N, CA, C and O atoms as CSV, one atom per row, in Angstrom:
chain,resi,resn,atom,element,x,y,z
A,1,UNK,N,N,120.771,82.788,88.000
A,1,UNK,CA,C,119.541,82.098,87.639
A,1,UNK,C,C,118.880,81.585,88.918
A,1,UNK,O,O,119.527,80.966,89.762
A,2,UNK,N,N,117.603,81.849,89.043
A,2,UNK,CA,C,116.846,81.399,90.206
A,2,UNK,C,C,116.501,79.919,90.070
A,2,UNK,O,O,116.257,79.436,88.964
A,3,UNK,N,N,116.481,79.202,91.187
A,3,UNK,CA,C,116.016,77.813,91.123
A,3,UNK,C,C,114.512,77.780,90.860
A,3,UNK,O,O,113.817,78.771,91.078
A,4,UNK,N,N,114.019,76.645,90.394
A,4,UNK,CA,C,112.577,76.489,90.124
A,4,UNK,C,C,111.814,76.129,91.398
A,4,UNK,O,O,110.626,76.429,91.515
A,5,UNK,N,N,112.485,75.494,92.342
A,5,UNK,CA,C,111.896,75.212,93.655
A,5,UNK,C,C,112.905,75.642,94.712
A,5,UNK,O,O,114.115,75.512,94.529
A,6,UNK,N,N,112.380,76.159,95.825
A,6,UNK,CA,C,113.277,76.678,96.853
A,6,UNK,C,C,112.528,76.791,98.171
A,6,UNK,O,O,111.341,77.116,98.208
A,7,UNK,N,N,113.249,76.516,99.253
A,7,UNK,CA,C,112.750,76.750,100.610
A,7,UNK,C,C,113.852,77.464,101.374
A,7,UNK,O,O,114.995,77.008,101.398
A,8,UNK,N,N,113.509,78.583,101.997
A,8,UNK,CA,C,114.510,79.323,102.753
A,8,UNK,C,C,113.896,80.483,103.496
A,8,UNK,O,O,112.683,80.690,103.466
A,9,UNK,N,N,114.748,81.240,104.164
A,9,UNK,CA,C,114.259,82.367,104.961
A,9,UNK,C,C,113.886,83.575,104.103
A,9,UNK,O,O,113.125,84.435,104.546
A,10,UNK,N,N,114.408,83.646,102.891
A,10,UNK,CA,C,114.054,84.710,101.952
A,10,UNK,C,C,113.705,84.060,100.622
A,10,UNK,O,O,114.385,83.129,100.190
A,11,UNK,N,N,112.659,84.535,99.975
A,11,UNK,CA,C,112.294,84.035,98.657
A,11,UNK,C,C,112.267,85.211,97.687
A,11,UNK,O,O,112.137,86.360,98.109
A,12,UNK,N,N,112.390,84.931,96.393
A,12,UNK,CA,C,112.382,86.038,95.432
A,12,UNK,C,C,110.999,86.681,95.339
A,12,UNK,O,O,109.991,86.095,95.734
A,13,UNK,N,N,110.985,87.874,94.818
A,13,UNK,CA,C,109.712,88.547,94.554
A,13,UNK,C,C,109.129,87.974,93.267
A,13,UNK,O,O,109.858,87.395,92.461
A,14,UNK,N,N,107.825,88.129,93.067
A,14,UNK,CA,C,107.242,87.678,91.799
A,14,UNK,C,C,107.927,88.331,90.594
A,14,UNK,O,O,108.137,87.681,89.570
A,15,UNK,N,N,108.271,89.600,90.717
A,15,UNK,CA,C,108.924,90.312,89.616
A,15,UNK,C,C,110.271,89.686,89.264
A,15,UNK,O,O,110.614,89.571,88.088
A,16,UNK,N,N,111.034,89.282,90.280
A,16,UNK,CA,C,112.328,88.639,90.022
A,16,UNK,C,C,112.140,87.329,89.260
A,16,UNK,O,O,112.902,87.020,88.344
A,17,UNK,N,N,111.124,86.565,89.643
A,17,UNK,CA,C,110.868,85.287,88.978
A,17,UNK,C,C,110.443,85.525,87.531
A,17,UNK,O,O,110.936,84.857,86.622
A,18,UNK,N,N,109.544,86.458,87.316
A,18,UNK,CA,C,109.045,86.736,85.969
A,18,UNK,C,C,110.195,87.148,85.044
A,18,UNK,O,O,110.213,86.766,83.874
A,19,UNK,N,N,111.142,87.915,85.554
A,19,UNK,CA,C,112.279,88.366,84.738
A,19,UNK,C,C,113.140,87.208,84.239
A,19,UNK,O,O,113.850,87.360,83.244
A,20,UNK,N,N,113.093,86.058,84.906
A,20,UNK,CA,C,113.957,84.936,84.531
A,20,UNK,C,C,113.400,84.108,83.384
A,20,UNK,O,O,114.100,83.247,82.851
A,21,UNK,N,N,112.152,84.352,82.994
A,21,UNK,CA,C,111.506,83.512,81.977
A,21,UNK,C,C,111.203,84.336,80.743
A,21,UNK,O,O,110.549,85.376,80.818
A,22,UNK,N,N,111.679,83.866,79.621
A,22,UNK,CA,C,111.426,84.580,78.379
A,22,UNK,C,C,110.987,83.586,77.313
A,22,UNK,O,O,111.773,82.774,76.825
A,23,UNK,N,N,109.732,83.675,76.976
A,23,UNK,CA,C,109.190,82.831,75.918
A,23,UNK,C,C,108.077,83.627,75.243
A,23,UNK,O,O,107.071,83.933,75.882
A,24,UNK,N,N,108.238,83.967,73.964
A,24,UNK,CA,C,107.271,84.841,73.312
A,24,UNK,C,C,105.864,84.281,73.205
A,24,UNK,O,O,104.913,85.050,73.070
A,25,UNK,N,N,105.701,82.952,73.262
A,25,UNK,CA,C,104.349,82.392,73.161
A,25,UNK,C,C,103.691,82.174,74.517
A,25,UNK,O,O,102.608,81.595,74.597
A,26,UNK,N,N,104.341,82.634,75.582
A,26,UNK,CA,C,103.731,82.563,76.921
A,26,UNK,C,C,102.827,83.783,77.081
A,26,UNK,O,O,103.298,84.884,77.366
A,27,UNK,N,N,101.540,83.578,76.896
A,27,UNK,CA,C,100.590,84.675,76.964
A,27,UNK,C,C,100.045,84.932,78.349
A,27,UNK,O,O,99.330,85.912,78.561
A,28,UNK,N,N,100.371,84.062,79.306
A,28,UNK,CA,C,99.831,84.222,80.659
A,28,UNK,C,C,100.902,83.960,81.708
A,28,UNK,O,O,101.715,83.044,81.581
A,29,UNK,N,N,100.882,84.774,82.731
A,29,UNK,CA,C,101.688,84.557,83.932
A,29,UNK,C,C,100.714,84.613,85.095
A,29,UNK,O,O,100.065,85.633,85.326
A,30,UNK,N,N,100.618,83.513,85.824
A,30,UNK,CA,C,99.726,83.446,86.978
A,30,UNK,C,C,100.592,83.406,88.232
A,30,UNK,O,O,101.510,82.595,88.345
A,31,UNK,N,N,100.284,84.291,89.162
A,31,UNK,CA,C,101.066,84.406,90.395
A,31,UNK,C,C,100.145,84.211,91.595
A,31,UNK,O,O,99.088,84.833,91.700
A,32,UNK,N,N,100.580,83.324,92.501
A,32,UNK,CA,C,99.881,83.152,93.773
A,32,UNK,C,C,100.863,83.487,94.881
A,32,UNK,O,O,101.975,82.961,94.910
A,33,UNK,N,N,100.458,84.356,95.788
A,33,UNK,CA,C,101.241,84.665,96.975
A,33,UNK,C,C,100.413,84.318,98.199
A,33,UNK,O,O,99.348,84.896,98.417
A,34,UNK,N,N,100.896,83.382,98.994
A,34,UNK,CA,C,100.266,83.074,100.265
A,34,UNK,C,C,100.895,83.924,101.346
A,34,UNK,O,O,102.117,84.058,101.412
A,35,UNK,N,N,100.045,84.508,102.208
A,35,UNK,CA,C,100.530,85.403,103.256
A,35,UNK,C,C,99.800,85.125,104.561
A,35,UNK,O,O,98.599,84.856,104.550
A,36,UNK,N,N,100.509,85.185,105.690
A,36,UNK,CA,C,99.804,85.120,106.971
A,36,UNK,C,C,98.855,86.313,107.076
A,36,UNK,O,O,99.186,87.431,106.681
A,37,UNK,N,N,97.677,86.045,107.616
A,37,UNK,CA,C,96.692,87.121,107.756
A,37,UNK,C,C,96.420,87.379,109.241
A,37,UNK,O,O,96.597,86.504,110.088
A,38,UNK,N,N,95.998,88.576,109.518
A,38,UNK,CA,C,95.645,88.965,110.878
A,38,UNK,C,C,94.301,88.331,111.203
A,38,UNK,O,O,93.244,88.881,110.893
A,39,UNK,N,N,94.362,87.186,111.823
A,39,UNK,CA,C,93.177,86.404,112.138
A,39,UNK,C,C,93.266,86.007,113.609
A,39,UNK,O,O,94.193,85.300,114.004
A,40,UNK,N,N,92.336,86.443,114.402
A,40,UNK,CA,C,92.308,86.098,115.838
A,40,UNK,C,C,93.527,86.646,116.581
A,40,UNK,O,O,93.965,86.051,117.566
A,41,UNK,N,N,94.074,87.759,116.126
A,41,UNK,CA,C,95.209,88.361,116.818
A,41,UNK,C,C,96.568,87.814,116.431
A,41,UNK,O,O,97.552,88.069,117.126
A,42,UNK,N,N,96.646,87.066,115.337
A,42,UNK,CA,C,97.921,86.518,114.877
A,42,UNK,C,C,98.812,87.655,114.389
A,42,UNK,O,O,98.356,88.543,113.668
A,43,UNK,N,N,100.089,87.625,114.789
A,43,UNK,CA,C,101.047,88.629,114.312
A,43,UNK,C,C,102.045,88.035,113.327
A,43,UNK,O,O,102.701,88.766,112.586
A,44,UNK,N,N,102.160,86.685,113.319
A,44,UNK,CA,C,103.086,86.014,112.405
A,44,UNK,C,C,102.769,84.526,112.391
A,44,UNK,O,O,102.010,84.025,113.220
A,45,UNK,N,N,103.364,83.839,111.439
A,45,UNK,CA,C,103.374,82.377,111.426
A,45,UNK,C,C,104.831,81.941,111.440
A,45,UNK,O,O,105.682,82.541,110.783
A,46,UNK,N,N,105.102,80.893,112.195
A,46,UNK,CA,C,106.454,80.329,112.218
A,46,UNK,C,C,106.401,78.996,111.490
A,46,UNK,O,O,105.627,78.113,111.861
A,47,UNK,N,N,107.235,78.842,110.439
A,47,UNK,CA,C,107.252,77.632,109.621
A,47,UNK,C,C,108.495,76.810,109.926
A,47,UNK,O,O,109.611,77.328,109.949
A,48,UNK,N,N,108.284,75.530,110.158
A,48,UNK,CA,C,109.364,74.548,110.297
A,48,UNK,C,C,109.258,73.598,109.119
A,48,UNK,O,O,108.159,73.220,108.712
A,49,UNK,N,N,110.398,73.217,108.574
A,49,UNK,CA,C,110.423,72.430,107.343
A,49,UNK,C,C,111.438,71.303,107.459
A,49,UNK,O,O,112.538,71.492,107.978
A,50,UNK,N,N,111.061,70.145,106.976
A,50,UNK,CA,C,112.009,69.044,106.782
A,50,UNK,C,C,112.596,69.299,105.393
A,50,UNK,O,O,112.054,68.840,104.389
A,51,UNK,N,N,113.709,70.035,105.346
A,51,UNK,CA,C,114.232,70.608,104.107
A,51,UNK,C,C,114.416,69.608,102.968
A,51,UNK,O,O,113.869,69.805,101.883
A,52,UNK,N,N,115.172,68.544,103.198
A,52,UNK,CA,C,115.481,67.609,102.107
A,52,UNK,C,C,114.218,66.988,101.521
A,52,UNK,O,O,114.041,66.958,100.303
A,53,UNK,N,N,113.356,66.501,102.377
A,53,UNK,CA,C,112.129,65.876,101.896
A,53,UNK,C,C,111.211,66.910,101.238
A,53,UNK,O,O,110.588,66.625,100.215
A,54,UNK,N,N,111.128,68.092,101.814
A,54,UNK,CA,C,110.264,69.132,101.267
A,54,UNK,C,C,110.734,69.542,99.871
A,54,UNK,O,O,109.908,69.705,98.972
A,55,UNK,N,N,112.019,69.709,99.676
A,55,UNK,CA,C,112.531,70.079,98.354
A,55,UNK,C,C,112.266,68.977,97.334
A,55,UNK,O,O,111.902,69.260,96.193
A,56,UNK,N,N,112.446,67.727,97.738
A,56,UNK,CA,C,112.146,66.615,96.815
A,56,UNK,C,C,110.667,66.614,96.441
A,56,UNK,O,O,110.316,66.402,95.280
A,57,UNK,N,N,109.807,66.849,97.421
A,57,UNK,CA,C,108.369,66.888,97.140
A,57,UNK,C,C,108.004,68.070,96.237
A,57,UNK,O,O,107.188,67.922,95.328
A,58,UNK,N,N,108.594,69.226,96.477
A,58,UNK,CA,C,108.321,70.378,95.619
A,58,UNK,C,C,108.716,70.083,94.170
A,58,UNK,O,O,107.986,70.430,93.242
A,59,UNK,N,N,109.860,69.450,93.982
A,59,UNK,CA,C,110.295,69.125,92.622
A,59,UNK,C,C,109.356,68.108,91.977
A,59,UNK,O,O,109.030,68.230,90.797
A,60,UNK,N,N,108.923,67.110,92.738
A,60,UNK,CA,C,107.966,66.124,92.204
A,60,UNK,C,C,106.655,66.807,91.807
A,60,UNK,O,O,106.094,66.530,90.747
A,61,UNK,N,N,106.179,67.696,92.666
A,61,UNK,CA,C,104.937,68.420,92.383
A,61,UNK,C,C,105.123,69.270,91.129
A,61,UNK,O,O,104.249,69.294,90.263
A,62,UNK,N,N,106.235,69.955,91.028
A,62,UNK,CA,C,106.505,70.775,89.845
A,62,UNK,C,C,106.443,69.928,88.575
A,62,UNK,O,O,105.767,70.290,87.612
A,63,UNK,N,N,107.146,68.809,88.581
A,63,UNK,CA,C,107.165,67.940,87.405
A,63,UNK,C,C,105.772,67.384,87.095
A,63,UNK,O,O,105.371,67.317,85.933
A,64,UNK,N,N,105.051,66.992,88.122
A,64,UNK,CA,C,103.703,66.456,87.939
A,64,UNK,C,C,102.753,67.494,87.343
A,64,UNK,O,O,101.989,67.185,86.429
A,65,UNK,N,N,102.798,68.709,87.854
A,65,UNK,CA,C,101.917,69.757,87.353
A,65,UNK,C,C,102.290,70.130,85.918
A,65,UNK,O,O,101.407,70.338,85.086
A,66,UNK,N,N,103.576,70.216,85.624
A,66,UNK,CA,C,104.003,70.487,84.244
A,66,UNK,C,C,103.459,69.422,83.301
A,66,UNK,O,O,102.929,69.741,82.237
A,67,UNK,N,N,103.590,68.160,83.691
A,67,UNK,CA,C,103.134,67.056,82.848
A,67,UNK,C,C,101.616,67.056,82.683
A,67,UNK,O,O,101.112,66.903,81.570
A,68,UNK,N,N,100.890,67.228,83.783
A,68,UNK,CA,C,99.423,67.145,83.745
A,68,UNK,C,C,98.769,68.311,83.022
A,68,UNK,O,O,97.737,68.134,82.374
A,69,UNK,N,N,99.342,69.482,83.120
A,69,UNK,CA,C,98.663,70.672,82.600
A,69,UNK,C,C,99.244,71.203,81.296
A,69,UNK,O,O,98.565,71.925,80.566
A,70,UNK,N,N,100.483,70.857,80.997
A,70,UNK,CA,C,101.112,71.340,79.781
A,70,UNK,C,C,101.554,72.794,79.823
A,70,UNK,O,O,101.848,73.376,78.779
A,71,UNK,N,N,101.607,73.395,81.016
A,71,UNK,CA,C,102.105,74.773,81.099
A,71,UNK,C,C,103.606,74.768,80.783
A,71,UNK,O,O,104.259,73.725,80.821
A,72,UNK,N,N,104.131,75.941,80.475
A,72,UNK,CA,C,105.534,76.042,80.082
A,72,UNK,C,C,106.497,75.929,81.257
A,72,UNK,O,O,107.545,75.293,81.148
A,73,UNK,N,N,106.143,76.544,82.376
A,73,UNK,CA,C,107.026,76.515,83.542
A,73,UNK,C,C,106.221,76.806,84.794
A,73,UNK,O,O,105.192,77.480,84.754
A,74,UNK,N,N,106.716,76.284,85.904
A,74,UNK,CA,C,106.116,76.574,87.208
A,74,UNK,C,C,107.248,76.659,88.224
A,74,UNK,O,O,108.158,75.830,88.229
A,75,UNK,N,N,107.179,77.663,89.076
A,75,UNK,CA,C,108.189,77.884,90.106
A,75,UNK,C,C,107.494,77.889,91.460
A,75,UNK,O,O,106.441,78.505,91.624
A,76,UNK,N,N,108.093,77.195,92.435
A,76,UNK,CA,C,107.501,77.036,93.764
A,76,UNK,C,C,108.513,77.464,94.825
A,76,UNK,O,O,109.620,76.929,94.882
A,77,UNK,N,N,108.138,78.417,95.655
A,77,UNK,CA,C,109.025,78.929,96.697
A,77,UNK,C,C,108.264,78.992,98.021
A,77,UNK,O,O,107.108,79.411,98.065
A,78,UNK,N,N,108.925,78.571,99.092
A,78,UNK,CA,C,108.300,78.653,100.420
A,78,UNK,C,C,109.318,79.127,101.433
A,78,UNK,O,O,110.476,78.707,101.424
A,79,UNK,N,N,108.869,80.003,102.298
A,79,UNK,CA,C,109.740,80.482,103.368
A,79,UNK,C,C,109.691,79.552,104.564
A,79,UNK,O,O,108.743,78.787,104.744
A,80,UNK,N,N,110.727,79.635,105.374
A,80,UNK,CA,C,110.740,78.964,106.666
A,80,UNK,C,C,111.144,79.998,107.706
A,80,UNK,O,O,111.649,81.070,107.372
A,81,UNK,N,N,110.916,79.661,108.970
A,81,UNK,CA,C,111.149,80.632,110.021
A,81,UNK,C,C,109.913,81.492,110.211
A,81,UNK,O,O,108.816,81.125,109.792
A,82,UNK,N,N,110.101,82.634,110.844
A,82,UNK,CA,C,108.966,83.498,111.154
A,82,UNK,C,C,108.633,84.414,109.981
A,82,UNK,O,O,109.506,85.060,109.402
A,83,UNK,N,N,107.346,84.451,109.648
A,83,UNK,CA,C,106.845,85.305,108.564
A,83,UNK,C,C,105.727,86.158,109.154
A,83,UNK,O,O,104.720,85.634,109.631
A,84,UNK,N,N,105.910,87.455,109.117
A,84,UNK,CA,C,104.937,88.378,109.700
A,84,UNK,C,C,103.690,88.499,108.826
A,84,UNK,O,O,103.722,88.248,107.621
A,85,UNK,N,N,102.599,88.888,109.469
A,85,UNK,CA,C,101.349,89.139,108.762
A,85,UNK,C,C,101.626,90.102,107.607
A,85,UNK,O,O,102.277,91.132,107.780
A,86,UNK,N,N,101.116,89.742,106.429
A,86,UNK,CA,C,101.277,90.584,105.249
A,86,UNK,C,C,102.488,90.276,104.390
A,86,UNK,O,O,102.541,90.692,103.233
A,87,UNK,N,N,103.466,89.552,104.931
A,87,UNK,CA,C,104.627,89.155,104.140
A,87,UNK,C,C,104.303,87.880,103.359
A,87,UNK,O,O,103.428,87.111,103.758
A,88,UNK,N,N,104.993,87.663,102.271
A,88,UNK,CA,C,104.761,86.468,101.464
A,88,UNK,C,C,105.486,85.274,102.068
A,88,UNK,O,O,106.691,85.324,102.316
A,89,UNK,N,N,104.728,84.190,102.303
A,89,UNK,CA,C,105.321,82.964,102.828
A,89,UNK,C,C,105.418,81.875,101.753
A,89,UNK,O,O,106.255,80.977,101.855
A,90,UNK,N,N,104.571,81.952,100.732
A,90,UNK,CA,C,104.477,80.908,99.708
A,90,UNK,C,C,104.228,81.602,98.370
A,90,UNK,O,O,103.310,82.411,98.235
A,91,UNK,N,N,105.064,81.270,97.383
A,91,UNK,CA,C,104.952,81.900,96.072
A,91,UNK,C,C,104.926,80.826,94.988
A,91,UNK,O,O,105.781,79.941,94.946
A,92,UNK,N,N,103.935,80.923,94.121
A,92,UNK,CA,C,103.826,80.050,92.950
A,92,UNK,C,C,103.722,80.957,91.728
A,92,UNK,O,O,102.895,81.868,91.686
A,93,UNK,N,N,104.566,80.700,90.741
A,93,UNK,CA,C,104.520,81.465,89.491
A,93,UNK,C,C,104.423,80.464,88.344
A,93,UNK,O,O,105.251,79.562,88.214
A,94,UNK,N,N,103.398,80.643,87.518
A,94,UNK,CA,C,103.138,79.742,86.391
A,94,UNK,C,C,103.188,80.541,85.096
A,94,UNK,O,O,102.616,81.627,84.999
A,95,UNK,N,N,103.877,79.990,84.109
A,95,UNK,CA,C,103.937,80.566,82.767
A,95,UNK,C,C,103.228,79.608,81.824
A,95,UNK,O,O,103.551,78.421,81.783
A,96,UNK,N,N,102.262,80.116,81.067
A,96,UNK,CA,C,101.496,79.242,80.184
A,96,UNK,C,C,101.096,79.988,78.913
A,96,UNK,O,O,101.232,81.208,78.818
A,97,UNK,N,N,100.604,79.231,77.952
A,97,UNK,CA,C,100.148,79.832,76.704
A,97,UNK,C,C,98.880,80.652,76.934
A,97,UNK,O,O,98.754,81.772,76.439
A,98,UNK,N,N,97.937,80.076,77.697
A,98,UNK,CA,C,96.650,80.719,77.954
A,98,UNK,C,C,96.389,80.780,79.455
A,98,UNK,O,O,96.987,80.033,80.229
A,99,UNK,N,N,95.495,81.670,79.853
A,99,UNK,CA,C,95.219,81.870,81.280
A,99,UNK,C,C,94.573,80.661,81.944
A,99,UNK,O,O,94.893,80.337,83.088
A,100,UNK,N,N,93.667,79.995,81.237
A,100,UNK,CA,C,92.925,78.898,81.865
A,100,UNK,C,C,93.852,77.809,82.403
A,100,UNK,O,O,93.739,77.419,83.565
A,101,UNK,N,N,94.770,77.316,81.565
A,101,UNK,CA,C,95.670,76.272,82.055
A,101,UNK,C,C,96.646,76.821,83.096
A,101,UNK,O,O,97.114,76.083,83.962
A,102,UNK,N,N,96.950,78.120,83.007
A,102,UNK,CA,C,97.802,78.732,84.032
A,102,UNK,C,C,97.133,78.751,85.398
A,102,UNK,O,O,97.748,78.405,86.406
A,103,UNK,N,N,95.859,79.162,85.422
A,103,UNK,CA,C,95.124,79.164,86.694
A,103,UNK,C,C,94.944,77.743,87.234
A,103,UNK,O,O,95.096,77.508,88.432
A,104,UNK,N,N,94.622,76.805,86.353
A,104,UNK,CA,C,94.442,75.412,86.790
A,104,UNK,C,C,95.736,74.842,87.353
A,104,UNK,O,O,95.721,74.167,88.383
A,105,UNK,N,N,96.853,75.107,86.686
A,105,UNK,CA,C,98.142,74.612,87.161
A,105,UNK,C,C,98.508,75.227,88.505
A,105,UNK,O,O,99.016,74.536,89.388
A,106,UNK,N,N,98.255,76.511,88.664
A,106,UNK,CA,C,98.562,77.195,89.916
A,106,UNK,C,C,97.733,76.612,91.059
A,106,UNK,O,O,98.264,76.324,92.131
A,107,UNK,N,N,96.451,76.442,90.831
A,107,UNK,CA,C,95.568,75.892,91.858
A,107,UNK,C,C,95.977,74.469,92.230
A,107,UNK,O,O,96.012,74.119,93.410
A,108,UNK,N,N,96.283,73.659,91.233
A,108,UNK,CA,C,96.716,72.287,91.489
A,108,UNK,C,C,98.006,72.276,92.300
A,108,UNK,O,O,98.130,71.511,93.256
A,109,UNK,N,N,98.953,73.107,91.933
A,109,UNK,CA,C,100.225,73.154,92.648
A,109,UNK,C,C,100.026,73.548,94.113
A,109,UNK,O,O,100.605,72.931,95.008
A,110,UNK,N,N,99.217,74.565,94.353
A,110,UNK,CA,C,98.974,75.004,95.738
A,110,UNK,C,C,98.353,73.864,96.545
A,110,UNK,O,O,98.782,73.591,97.665
A,111,UNK,N,N,97.350,73.204,95.981
A,111,UNK,CA,C,96.699,72.092,96.693
A,111,UNK,C,C,97.678,70.960,96.982
A,111,UNK,O,O,97.678,70.414,98.085
A,112,UNK,N,N,98.507,70.601,96.015
A,112,UNK,CA,C,99.454,69.502,96.210
A,112,UNK,C,C,100.523,69.852,97.245
A,112,UNK,O,O,100.931,68.995,98.029
A,113,UNK,N,N,100.969,71.084,97.249
A,113,UNK,CA,C,101.951,71.489,98.257
A,113,UNK,C,C,101.338,71.368,99.647
A,113,UNK,O,O,101.982,70.858,100.564
A,114,UNK,N,N,100.108,71.830,99.811
A,114,UNK,CA,C,99.435,71.731,101.110
A,114,UNK,C,C,99.258,70.278,101.552
A,114,UNK,O,O,99.364,69.969,102.739
A,115,UNK,N,N,98.990,69.391,100.596
A,115,UNK,CA,C,98.752,67.976,100.910
A,115,UNK,C,C,100.031,67.195,101.190
A,115,UNK,O,O,100.036,66.323,102.059
A,116,UNK,N,N,101.108,67.487,100.480
A,116,UNK,CA,C,102.261,66.580,100.451
A,116,UNK,C,C,103.556,67.061,101.092
A,116,UNK,O,O,104.387,66.244,101.488
A,117,UNK,N,N,103.738,68.352,101.198
A,117,UNK,CA,C,105.057,68.851,101.609
A,117,UNK,C,C,105.118,68.975,103.136
A,117,UNK,O,O,104.239,69.574,103.756
A,118,UNK,N,N,106.182,68.393,103.737
A,118,UNK,CA,C,106.297,68.419,105.204
A,118,UNK,C,C,106.722,69.795,105.729
A,118,UNK,O,O,107.890,70.058,106.013
A,119,UNK,N,N,105.717,70.646,105.840
A,119,UNK,CA,C,105.904,71.986,106.395
A,119,UNK,C,C,104.884,72.147,107.520
A,119,UNK,O,O,103.690,71.918,107.332
A,120,UNK,N,N,105.379,72.544,108.689
A,120,UNK,CA,C,104.508,72.772,109.822
A,120,UNK,C,C,104.492,74.260,110.114
A,120,UNK,O,O,105.505,74.945,109.973
A,121,UNK,N,N,103.328,74.754,110.522
A,121,UNK,CA,C,103.257,76.162,110.885
A,121,UNK,C,C,102.708,76.294,112.298
A,121,UNK,O,O,101.936,75.465,112.779
A,122,UNK,N,N,103.137,77.363,112.932
A,122,UNK,CA,C,102.691,77.678,114.291
A,122,UNK,C,C,102.272,79.130,114.320
A,122,UNK,O,O,103.030,80.015,113.924
A,123,UNK,N,N,101.066,79.368,114.789
A,123,UNK,CA,C,100.583,80.735,114.894
A,123,UNK,C,C,101.330,81.460,116.013
A,123,UNK,O,O,101.547,80.914,117.095
A,124,UNK,N,N,101.712,82.685,115.729
A,124,UNK,CA,C,102.401,83.513,116.714
A,124,UNK,C,C,101.474,84.686,117.042
A,124,UNK,O,O,101.080,85.462,116.171
A,125,UNK,N,N,101.142,84.783,118.330
A,125,UNK,CA,C,100.299,85.876,118.819
A,125,UNK,C,C,101.184,86.866,119.571
A,125,UNK,O,O,102.334,86.564,119.888
A,126,UNK,N,N,100.653,88.025,119.847
A,126,UNK,CA,C,101.420,89.046,120.559
A,126,UNK,C,C,101.939,88.525,121.902
A,126,UNK,O,O,103.046,88.860,122.321
A,127,UNK,N,N,101.125,87.700,122.572
A,127,UNK,CA,C,101.455,87.277,123.926
A,127,UNK,C,C,101.655,85.771,124.102
A,127,UNK,O,O,101.885,85.308,125.219
A,128,UNK,N,N,101.568,84.992,123.001
A,128,UNK,CA,C,101.718,83.535,123.143
A,128,UNK,C,C,101.924,82.880,121.787
A,128,UNK,O,O,101.810,83.515,120.738
A,129,UNK,N,N,102.234,81.580,121.842
A,129,UNK,CA,C,102.368,80.768,120.637
A,129,UNK,C,C,101.197,79.814,120.544
A,129,UNK,O,O,100.702,79.338,121.566
A,130,UNK,N,N,100.749,79.528,119.339
A,130,UNK,CA,C,99.679,78.566,119.124
A,130,UNK,C,C,100.238,77.163,118.938
A,130,UNK,O,O,101.432,76.930,119.129
A,131,UNK,N,N,99.372,76.239,118.568
A,131,UNK,CA,C,99.773,74.854,118.330
A,131,UNK,C,C,100.396,74.704,116.947
A,131,UNK,O,O,100.172,75.526,116.059
A,132,UNK,N,N,101.188,73.632,116.778
A,132,UNK,CA,C,101.763,73.309,115.472
A,132,UNK,C,C,100.683,72.716,114.588
A,132,UNK,O,O,99.844,71.948,115.059
A,133,UNK,N,N,100.697,73.069,113.303
A,133,UNK,CA,C,99.722,72.582,112.331
A,133,UNK,C,C,100.499,72.087,111.124
A,133,UNK,O,O,101.365,72.800,110.615
A,134,UNK,N,N,100.208,70.876,110.655
A,134,UNK,CA,C,100.828,70.355,109.436
A,134,UNK,C,C,100.133,70.953,108.240
A,134,UNK,O,O,98.907,71.062,108.221
A,135,UNK,N,N,100.896,71.339,107.247
A,135,UNK,CA,C,100.329,71.914,106.031
A,135,UNK,C,C,100.532,73.401,106.014
A,135,UNK,O,O,100.747,74.027,107.052
A,136,UNK,N,N,100.463,73.968,104.817
A,136,UNK,CA,C,100.755,75.401,104.701
A,136,UNK,C,C,99.529,76.196,104.319
A,136,UNK,O,O,99.604,77.417,104.181
């Protein structure tokens, strides 16, 4: 069984997460994948995480979004270490009765993770490293 929140060097695929949830009245599955993009010559992003605090914050965000939106389930996964352009660094999967609350819950979760979770990223270029940035 996959955890509902996780931070590590490898995260599950959206398909793996979807397989873990079975509820016949869940008519919508909303998936968000955040990925480093080739912007200004970036080849990767390097993520540093305060693991214990970040996991506690992810769980709080999960519980808050479940309560506020009434969706059936939400799973939050974030990678740490180096993530190359095009690879998934952040995954949110929401299961809901209807699409509207699924999209709203997903958007809220992404915003709250960016605001609250102690994750720093550093742009990696072919020939140098960029500055550290708080937020994902």
